[in-house]
Every structure is written in C-alpha cells, then in structure tokens.
C-alpha positions in Angstrom: -4.3 10.3 -43.7 -1.8 7.4 -43.7 1.8 8.3 -43.7 3.2 4.8 -44.2 3.7 3.4 -47.7 1.6 0.2 -47.2 -1.8 -0.6 -45.8 -2.0 -2.4 -42.4 -0.8 -5.9 -42.7 0.0 -8.8 -40.4 3.6 -9.4 -39.4 5.1 -12.8 -40.4 5.7 -15.2 -37.6 9.3 -16.1 -38.5 11.5 -18.6 -36.8 13.5 -15.7 -35.3 10.3 -14.1 -33.9 9.2 -17.4 -32.4 12.5 -17.8 -30.6 12.3 -14.2 -29.3 8.8 -14.7 -27.9 9.7 -18.1 -26.4 12.6 -16.6 -24.6 10.3 -13.9 -23.1 7.8 -16.6 -22.1 10.5 -18.4 -20.3 11.1 -15.3 -18.1 7.5 -14.6 -17.3 7.8 -15.6 -13.6 11.0 -13.6 -13.2 9.5 -10.3 -14.5 6.2 -11.1 -12.8 8.0 -11.1 -9.5 9.6 -7.7 -10.2 6.2 -6.3 -11.0 4.6 -7.8 -7.8 7.5 -6.4 -5.7 6.8 -2.9 -7.0 3.0 -3.6 -6.6 3.7 -4.4 -2.9 5.7 -1.3 -2.3 3.1 1.0 -3.9 5.3 4.1 -3.8 3.9 7.5 -4.7 5.3 9.9 -7.3 8.8 11.1 -6.7 9.0 8.8 -3.7 9.6 5.6 -5.7 13.1 5.0 -4.4 12.9 1.2 -3.9 10.7 0.7 -7.0 13.2 2.6 -9.2 16.1 0.8 -7.6 14.6 -2.6 -8.4 14.4 -1.8 -12.1 17.7 0.0 -12.5 19.6 -2.8 -10.7 18.0 -5.4 -13.0 19.0 -3.5 -16.0 22.5 -3.1 -14.7 22.8 -6.8 -14.1 21.7 -7.4 -17.7 24.6 -5.3 -19.1 23.0 -1.8 -19.3 24.9 1.3 -18.4 22.7 3.4 -16.0 22.7 7.1 -15.4 20.8 7.9 -12.2 19.2 11.0 -10.8 18.7 12.6 -14.2 16.8 15.9 -14.7 17.2 16.7 -10.9 14.9 13.8 -10.0 16.3 11.2 -7.6 14.1 8.4 -8.9 14.5 9.1 -12.6 17.2 7.2 -14.6 18.3 6.2 -18.1 19.7 2.8 -18.9 21.5 2.3 -22.2 23.0 -0.6 -24.2 24.8 -0.5 -27.5 26.2 2.4 -29.5 25.4 4.5 -32.5 22.1 4.9 -34.5 19.3 4.2 -34.4 18.5 5.1 -30.7 15.3 3.4 -29.7 13.7 4.4 -26.4 11.3 2.3 -24.3 9.6 4.1 -21.5 8.8 2.7 -18.0 6.8 4.0 -15.1 6.5 2.9 -11.5 4.5 5.3 -9.3 1.3 4.4 -7.5 -1.8 6.4 -6.6 -2.8 7.6 -3.1 -5.9 6.3 -1.4 -6.5 3.1 -3.5 -5.2 0.5 -1.1 -6.3 -3.0 -2.2 -5.3 -6.6 -1.7 -5.1 -9.0 -4.7 -8.6 -10.4 -4.1 -11.8 -10.0 -6.2 -13.7 -8.0 -3.5 -13.0 -4.8 -1.6 -10.2 -5.3 0.9 -7.7 -2.6 1.8 -4.2 -3.6 2.8 -3.5 -2.8 6.4 0.1 -1.8 5.8 -0.2 0.3 2.6 -2.5 3.3 2.0 -1.7 3.6 -1.8 -2.1 1.2 -4.7 -1.2 0.6 -8.3 -4.6 1.5 -9.6 -3.1 2.5 -12.9 -0.8 -0.5 -13.2 2.5 1.3 -13.4 4.2 -1.6 -11.6 3.4 -3.6 -14.7 4.4 -0.8 -17.0 7.9 -0.5 -15.6 8.6 -4.3 -15.3 7.1 -5.1 -18.7 9.1 -2.3 -20.4 12.3 -3.5 -18.7 11.5 -7.0 -20.0 11.2 -5.6 -23.5 14.4 -3.5 -23.3 16.4 -6.5 -22.0 15.0 -8.8 -24.7 16.0 -6.2 -27.4 19.4 -5.9 -25.9 19.9 -9.7 -26.0 18.8 -9.7 -29.7 21.3 -6.8 -30.5 24.0 -8.8 -28.8 23.3 -12.1 -30.5 22.6 -10.7 -34.0 25.5 -8.3 -34.0 23.2 -5.4 -35.0 24.4 -1.9 -34.3 22.4 0.7 -32.6 21.3 1.7 -29.1 18.4 0.5 -26.9 17.5 2.7 -24.0 15.1 2.3 -21.0 13.9 5.5 -19.5 12.8 5.1 -15.9 10.2 7.8 -15.6 8.7 8.7 -12.2 5.6 10.5 -11.1 3.4 10.2 -14.2 0.4 10.6 -11.9 0.3 14.4 -11.7 4.1 14.9 -11.3 5.0 15.1 -15.0 8.3 13.3 -14.6 8.9 12.8 -18.3 8.3 16.6 -19.0 11.4 17.4 -17.0 13.3 14.7 -18.8 12.2 16.1 -22.1 13.1 19.7 -21.0 16.5 18.5 -20.0 17.2 17.2 -23.5 17.4 13.6 -22.6 15.4 12.6 -25.7 17.2 14.9 -28.2 19.1 12.0 -29.9 16.3 9.5 -29.8 14.9 8.2 -33.2 11.8 6.6 -31.9 10.1 6.1 -28.5 7.9 3.2 -27.5 5.6 2.8 -24.5 2.5 0.9 -23.3 -0.1 1.1 -20.6 -2.2 -1.4 -18.6 -5.8 -1.4 -19.5 -8.9 -3.6 -19.7 -8.4 -4.4 -23.4 -5.8 -4.8 -26.1 -5.3 -1.9 -28.6 -2.6 -0.1 -30.5 -4.2 2.8 -32.3 -2.7 6.1 -33.3 -4.6 8.0 -30.7 -4.2 11.4 -29.0 -4.9 12.4 -25.4 -5.9 15.6 -23.5 -3.3 18.2 -22.7 -3.4 19.1 -19.0 -2.1 21.8 -16.7 -2.5 21.8 -12.9 -1.8 24.0 -9.9 -2.4 24.3 -6.3 -4.1 27.6 -5.4 -3.3 28.7 -1.8 -5.4 31.3 0.0 -4.2 33.1 3.2 -6.6 34.9 5.5 -6.7 36.0 9.1 -7.7 33.6 11.9 -10.2 34.6 14.4 -12.9 33.2 16.7 -15.7 32.3 14.4 -18.4 33.2 17.0 -16.7 35.7 19.3 -15.1 38.0 16.8 -15.9 36.9 13.1 -15.5 40.5 12.0 -11.8 40.3 12.7 -11.3 37.3 10.6 -10.9 36.7 6.8 -11.6 33.2 5.7 -9.1 31.5 3.4 -11.7 28.8 2.9 -14.2 31.5 1.7 -11.5 32.3 -1.0 -11.3 28.7 -2.1 -15.1 28.4 -2.2 -15.5 31.6 -4.1 -13.0 30.5 -6.6 -14.6 27.1 -7.1 -18.0 28.8 -7.6 -16.7 31.1 -10.3 -14.9 28.3 -12.1 -18.0 26.2 -12.0 -19.9 29.1 -13.6 -17.2 29.3 -16.2 -17.9 25.7 -17.3 -20.8 27.0 -19.4 -18.4 29.2 -21.5 -15.6 26.9 -22.3 -15.1 24.6 -25.4 -17.2 21.4 -24.9 -14.1 19.1 -24.8 -12.7 20.9 -21.8 -12.4 19.1 -18.5 -11.8 20.9 -15.2 -11.5 19.1 -11.9 -10.5 20.2 -8.4 -10.1 18.9 -4.9 -9.9 20.9 -1.7 -6.7 19.7 0.0 -6.9 22.0 3.0 -10.0 23.7 4.3 -9.2 24.6 7.9 -8.8 22.7 11.2 -11.9 23.6 13.3 -15.3 25.0 12.6 -15.0 27.6 15.4 -11.8 29.0 13.9 -11.9 31.3 10.8 -9.3 29.4 8.5 -6.2 31.4 7.9 -5.1 29.0 5.2 -6.8 26.9 2.6 -5.7 25.2 -0.6 -7.4 23.8 -3.7 -5.7 21.6 -6.4 -7.0 22.1 -10.0 -6.5 20.2 -13.2 -7.5 21.9 -16.6 -7.6 19.7 -19.7 -8.4 20.1 -23.4 -7.3 18.3 -26.6 -5.0 21.1 -27.6 -2.2 22.6 -25.4 -2.6 26.2 -26.5 -6.3 26.1 -25.4 -5.2 24.6 -22.0 -2.9 27.6 -21.5 -5.7 30.0 -22.2 -8.2 28.2 -20.0 -5.7 28.0 -17.2 -5.2 31.8 -17.2 -9.0 32.2 -16.8 -8.9 29.9 -13.8 -6.1 32.1 -12.4 -8.2 35.1 -12.9 -11.1 33.5 -11.0 -8.7 32.9 -8.1 -7.5 36.4 -8.1 -11.1 37.7 -8.1 -11.9 35.3 -5.3 -9.1 36.7 -3.2 -10.1 40.2 -3.8 -13.8 39.6 -2.9 -12.9 37.7 0.3 -10.2 40.0 1.6 -7.6 37.2 1.3 -4.3 36.7 -0.4 -3.7 34.2 -3.1 -0.7 32.5 -4.6 -0.5 29.5 -6.8 2.1 26.8 -7.7 2.0 25.1 -11.1 2.4 21.4 -10.4 2.5 19.9 -13.9 1.7 20.7 -17.5 1.4 18.1 -20.3 1.0 18.2 -24.0 -1.6 16.0 -25.8 -0.2 12.9 -27.3 0.8 13.3 -31.0 -0.3 10.2 -32.8 2.3 8.7 -35.2 0.7 6.5 -37.7 3.9 5.1 -39.1 4.9 3.7 -35.8 1.4 2.8 -34.6 0.7 0.7 -37.7 3.8 -1.3 -37.0 2.9 -1.7 -33.3 -0.6 -2.8 -34.2 0.6 -5.4 -36.6 2.9 -6.9 -33.9 0.1 -6.8 -31.3 -2.0 -8.8 -33.7 0.8 -11.3 -34.1 1.3 -11.7 -30.3 -2.5 -11.9 -29.5 -4.3 -11.1 -26.3 -4.7 -12.6 -22.9 -6.1 -16.1 -22.3 -7.5 -16.9 -18.9 -7.1 -20.2 -17.1 -9.9 -21.5 -14.9 -8.7 -19.8 -11.8 -8.3 -16.5 -13.6 -11.8 -16.9 -15.1 -13.3 -17.3 -11.6 -11.4 -14.2 -10.4 -12.6 -12.2 -13.4 -16.2 -13.3 -12.9 -16.1 -12.1 -9.3 -14.6 -8.8 -10.3 -17.3 -8.2 -12.9 -20.0 -8.7 -10.2 -18.5 -5.7 -8.3 -19.1 -3.2 -11.2 -21.6 -0.6 -10.3 -22.2 1.0 -13.7 -20.9 -1.4 -16.4 -21.2 -4.8 -17.8 -18.4 -6.8 -19.4 -17.6 -9.9 -21.3 -14.4 -11.4 -19.8 -13.8 -13.2 -23.1 -12.8 -9.9 -24.7 -9.4 -10.2 -22.8 -8.2 -12.1 -25.9 -9.6 -9.6 -28.4 -7.4 -7.1 -30.3 -9.5 -4.0 -30.9 -9.6 -2.5 -34.5 -7.0 0.0 -35.4 -8.1 3.6 -35.4 -6.6 7.1 -36.0 -7.8 9.5 -33.3 -6.3 12.9 -33.7 -8.4 14.8 -31.2 -7.7 13.7 -27.6 -10.2 12.2 -25.2 -10.1 10.5 -21.9 -7.1 11.2 -19.7 -3.7 12.8 -20.0 -0.2 11.6 -19.9 3.4 13.0 -19.8 4.2 10.7 -22.7 2.5 13.5 -24.6 5.6 15.8 -24.3 7.9 13.0 -25.5 5.6 12.5 -28.5 6.1 16.1 -29.6 9.9 15.9 -29.7 10.4 12.3 -31.0 8.2 9.9 -33.0 6.2 7.9 -30.4 3.9 4.9 -30.4 2.2 2.9 -27.7 -0.3 0.2 -26.9 -2.6 -1.0 -24.2 -3.0 -4.6 -23.0 -5.7 -6.4 -20.9 -3.8 -6.4 -17.5 -7.2 -5.8 -15.8 -10.5 -7.6 -16.2 -12.6 -6.3 -19.1 -14.8 -3.4 -18.0 -12.5 -2.3 -15.2 -12.0 1.4 -14.8 -8.5 2.8 -14.3 -7.8 4.2 -10.8 -10.1 1.7 -9.2 -9.6 -1.0 -6.6 -10.5 -3.6 -9.2 -7.5 -2.4 -11.2 -5.2 -2.7 -8.2 -6.6 -6.2 -7.5 -6.1 -7.7 -11.0 -2.8 -6.0 -11.3 -1.5 -8.0 -8.4 -2.4 -11.3 -10.0 -1.4 -13.5 -12.9 -4.0 -11.7 -15.0 -1.8 -8.5 -14.7 1.3 -10.5 -15.5 -0.1 -12.1 -18.6 -1.1 -8.6 -20.0 2.2 -7.3 -19.1 4.0 -9.9 -21.1 1.8 -9.3 -24.1 3.1 -5.7 -23.9 6.7 -6.8 -23.5 6.5 -9.0 -26.6 4.9 -6.4 -28.8 7.4 -3.7 -27.7 10.3 -6.1 -28.4 9.1 -7.0 -31.9 8.4 -3.4 -32.8 11.8 -2.2 -31.5 13.6 -4.9 -33.5 11.6 -3.9 -36.6 13.0 -0.3 -36.2 16.5 -1.6 -35.9 16.1 -3.8 -39.0 14.3 -1.1 -41.0 15.9 2.3 -40.4 13.6 3.9 -43.0 10.7 3.4 -40.6 12.1 5.9 -38.2 12.9 8.4 -40.9 9.3 8.1 -42.2 8.1 8.6 -38.6 10.2 11.7 -38.2 8.9 13.1 -41.4 5.3 12.6 -40.2 6.0 14.2 -36.9 7.5 17.2 -38.5 4.5 17.6 -40.8 1.9 17.3 -37.9 3.9 19.8 -35.8 3.6 22.3 -38.7 7.0 22.0 -40.1 10.7 22.5 -39.1 9.9 25.8 -37.2 8.4 24.0 -34.2 10.1 24.8 -30.9 9.2 22.8 -27.8 8.3 24.8 -24.7 7.1 23.0 -21.6 3.7 24.0 -20.3 5.0 24.0 -16.8 7.6 26.6 -17.5 10.9 26.6 -15.8 9.9 25.3 -12.4 11.9 22.5 -10.8 10.4 19.1 -10.4 7.8 19.2 -7.5 9.4 16.4 -5.5 7.2 17.0 -2.5 3.8 17.2 -4.4 2.6 14.0 -2.8 3.5 15.1 0.7 
C-alpha cells in the first residue's frame, strides 16, 4: 500500500539543488578527513570518546548548539540549529567492531596498533550525516527558512543499543521526521524493515576443583553453558522459520585441569516482530535455567540490548529514493577500479560486478524484516523514519568483513559517503519546504502501529546503558 499521494517520480534538478550539491562536493576532502580520522581511531561501543568529540566539535564550530552526555551515555550527544517546527533529525554513528583490524589495502593485512575496525562503516555514517546536517543548516540560514535541524550522535549501535536509551529518554519526542543512512555495497533507498533483536550474557557459576584429583567435588560452569547451548540448538527445530539465534562463548575457563567455576555465553535472538522476540527470548532463558539445574550450577543473566524491527515509512522512503536517483551512485576512477578488482578476487563465496557501484537499485516495500538488526528500529516506532544505503564498499562485499574496513578507509568509502550526505540534505530540505510530508508520514506511522493507542516500551527494560559491554 502506498501512503503518498503520488507515484514515485524523479526530483527536478533545479539551480538551487545544483548549488547545494556543488557546495557539498567542495567539502568532500574536509569530511573525508573527518571520516578517516574516526576510521583510524576504531573505537568500540561506548568507548568512542575521541570519535564523538571530533564530530561534536565540528558541529559546534559550524554554529550548532551541542548537548553532551545525554541519556546517561558519555559519548552520546545532540547538536541543534534553528528553532521551531518542523524538527528534522539526522542520525550519526561512530562505533567500530572488535577483532576486524585491517589496513586500507586490497589484501588481508591487520594494523599493528589497532585491534578493532570499522567493518560496518560507522566512521562514514557519522561524518556523512554531519556533512548533511551542516549543509541543511547553511541552507536554513541562507534561505531564512524556519525550523530546526538536529544531529543525533548515537554511540554503540553494534550490540550496545545506544539509540534505544536516547528514545527511552524522550530525546525524539518533538521530532517530526528522522533520516539516516548506512554504508553498503550498493545504492538503495527502499521502505524496508529489519529484524527485532534481544541479547543477553548468561553467566554460570559452579565450584572449582582439580579435574583429575577430585572431580566429584566440582561443578562445571562450562557444563552449564554447553548444556544451555545444546538445548537452544534443539529448540531451533521448534521456532518460526524467520528466527535467527546466535551465540559465542565469551568465558569458558582458564585451564583444562581446573573445573571452571565461571563461564559465560553471549546470545542474540532475532525475529521480524518484536513480540515474538520477547517470547523466544523467554524460552532461551528457560533453557538456561534448566541447564543450571541439570549441572548443579547457578545462572544469572544480563540483558545487553533489545531492538525493535524497523518500521518502513513509504511517505519518506519515496522522497529519499527520488533524491538518491537524482544524486546518482559512485563512479570509480582508474585507481579505485584497480583496488576494487583486487578486492573482488578475495571473495570466497560471491562474485561481483564492480560497475554496479553506480547503479541505483529498484525501489521496494519490504514489511517483513530480514538480514540484520539496528537500533534505528526503535527510533522508527516513535517518529517517521527513512534511510538509504550507498556503495561505500566494493560491490559484493559483506558487512563486518576486512574488505569492508579496507574500502571504507579509501576514497571509495568517501565517495559513497558523499552520495549519502547529498541525498540526506535534499530530503531534509524537502521536509522543510513541504511540511505536509511530515504530517503524511506521521499519519502512516500511526496507522502501521495500530492507531493512537500505541505506547512505546523498550525491549531492554529499565536497565542503564551497558557502558562496559565491550570490556
């Protein structure tokens, strides 16, 4: 169902739009350096002190008023310019992933000084969104248009759910529309959902003992973890087919000849619908409780994050898509083509045509989530939200891979980032010029949530932000 009044159409490339895009082009090197500085830092979730500071200081220098340490998160901030309605939000991330260290070269080479890497491209996300917010601010100032543009500095998207705490704190309550983007291996702006997700660390405590001399006196915490994992793996046959459950054992003991007194396993539970995630998560908890009882251990768990599925908003997505078509994709120069060709050679399971970096994928409406999860989902349930992906990586690249880190540290990443910055800028300006768009988007959101009776409740409950979850 289309909620907008018109069928998808191309935006007009007016003189004003050309000038806006040219001004962004002129600052490509400037914002590319900001992204590369954050890429070099590769700071993990809730530890992005320097990365966050780079972005907030840039926004301050451009005339934004910045509120820091929001939602009890030291690295979260909100930067605002203007006053009154509409209030348009642009989201920006900046956390890296552990264990994906990689230099900006088209072959596997870890960086000696850094153990993490921007394998999801959040260095580009933050810098590109800041470029867009600054561009919109300059347009508001020069045109004399009223309204407020906000940049939300959102930490710890990778498993830390930074945005959820910001939503729970009410920081989006007065926002009329939220825009975001994400690095990728292609260019798209569909109205697409994602998977809801809830995670927890399950901690088992047993009794240490000599594994050979007195095993009868020990109770293995690792046995508890393994028994839990076995039962959850059996459970996979009896869950909805769209379910995804993953785990990693984060602590399993220190020495084979010591019965482990402590062990920990970290679980993710995903499904296209948040209520089903809650139900499946409770079954995982019950498996953990049974494992503890059966192994004579004690179990406790800590919810780390919980995310809603993205709520597609066709009203905003159609506008975003039209602007992406206007901006176009990523054109490689000869050096970038050589880099891309070498990256493609490294793929183990896929083939790719590097020429598709310039292709805009067809617009689609995808109501049932698939793929990954994002804390943008929670934002999208409280305010109309739209996003896009751009080719910051070589076509065929998987997210969370060394290939993504490598391309994200080159001009390929910067070019894709600027496609996103331009598209976000034009879409935000459209919302300022056409206030009825936000109202239509709000009506659509209300209908899709089931009417005015919807009340947001965070999947992660009332816990405080897990600032140490990457420790």
